[in-house]
C-alpha positions in Angstrom: 34.9 85.9 2.1 38.6 85.3 2.0 38.3 83.5 5.4 36.3 80.8 3.6 39.5 79.9 1.7 41.3 79.1 4.9 38.3 77.1 6.1 38.0 75.1 2.9 41.7 74.3 2.9 41.6 73.1 6.4 38.4 71.2 5.9 39.7 69.3 2.8 43.2 68.7 4.0 43.4 69.2 7.7 46.3 71.6 7.0 46.4 74.9 8.9 47.6 77.7 6.7 50.5 79.5 8.4 50.3 83.2 9.1 53.3 83.7 6.8 51.1 82.7 3.8 48.6 85.5 4.2 50.1 87.5 1.4 50.2 84.4 -0.9 46.5 83.7 -0.2 45.7 87.4 -0.9 47.7 87.3 -4.2 45.9 84.1 -5.3 42.5 85.6 -4.3 43.1 88.7 -6.4 44.5 86.6 -9.4 41.5 84.3 -9.3 39.1 87.2 -9.1 40.7 88.8 -12.2 40.5 85.5 -14.0 36.8 85.0 -13.2 36.0 88.6 -14.2 37.7 88.1 -17.6 35.8 84.8 -18.1 32.5 86.4 -17.3 33.4 89.7 -19.1 32.4 91.7 -16.0 33.9 94.7 -14.4 33.1 93.4 -10.9 32.7 89.8 -9.8 29.1 88.7 -9.6 28.0 87.5 -6.1 26.9 84.2 -7.5 30.5 83.4 -8.4 31.8 83.8 -4.8 31.8 80.1 -4.0 33.7 79.3 -7.2 36.1 82.1 -6.3 36.8 80.6 -2.9 37.1 77.1 -4.4 39.6 78.1 -7.2 41.7 80.2 -4.7 41.9 77.2 -2.3 42.9 74.9 -5.2 45.6 77.3 -6.3 47.0 77.5 -2.8 47.0 73.7 -2.4 48.8 73.3 -5.7 51.5 75.8 -4.7 52.0 74.1 -1.3 51.9 70.4 -2.2 55.4 69.7 -1.0 54.8 71.4 2.3 51.4 69.8 2.8 52.4 66.3 1.8 55.2 66.4 4.4 52.7 67.0 7.2 52.0 63.9 9.2 48.6 65.3 10.3 47.5 66.0 6.8 44.6 64.0 5.4 43.1 64.4 2.0 39.6 63.6 1.0 39.1 60.7 -1.4 36.0 62.0 -3.1 34.1 65.3 -3.5 30.4 65.3 -4.0 28.5 68.4 -5.2 24.9 67.8 -5.8 24.5 64.7 -7.9 28.1 64.8 -9.1 30.9 62.9 -7.4 34.6 63.2 -8.3 36.9 60.4 -7.1 40.5 61.6 -6.4 43.2 59.3 -7.7 46.7 58.7 -6.4 48.3 56.6 -3.7 50.6 59.1 -2.1 49.4 62.2 -0.3 51.1 64.4 -2.9 49.3 62.7 -5.7 45.9 63.0 -4.0 46.7 66.7 -3.2 47.5 67.3 -6.8 44.3 65.6 -7.9 42.3 67.7 -5.4 43.9 70.9 -6.6 43.1 70.1 -10.2 39.4 69.5 -9.3 39.2 72.8 -7.3 41.0 74.9 -9.8 38.9 73.9 -12.8 36.4 76.6 -13.6 32.7 75.7 -13.8 32.1 77.1 -17.3 28.4 76.5 -17.1 28.1 78.6 -14.0 30.3 81.3 -15.4 28.2 81.3 -18.6 25.2 82.3 -16.5 26.9 85.5 -15.5 28.7 86.2 -18.8 28.0 89.7 -20.3 27.9 89.5 -24.0 29.8 92.1 -26.1 27.8 94.0 -28.7 
């Protein structure tokens, strides 16, 4: 599943994550998992939240590496993301601004989806 994070980053930005960032990706993966488990009040992460887990981890990585990624000549950033009937236009003229906008979209948790898995406290 964590391999999907690498694929998403490369697919959205054309940036290849260097091998030296494996521990950073693992740390962000674990931190995002903990955050999602807390939001859903679950002891283990429900399988239905796996795509959100991948998306938020990729967004956290992009946010942490904006300066490295925006310096790459081969880096390209998508202008819009469409998921179902919802389209989000990314703003910004420079690569760094668009990367920041992309990271913000990816990191934002889907509260409606998380609510479907939320365990209520009694």
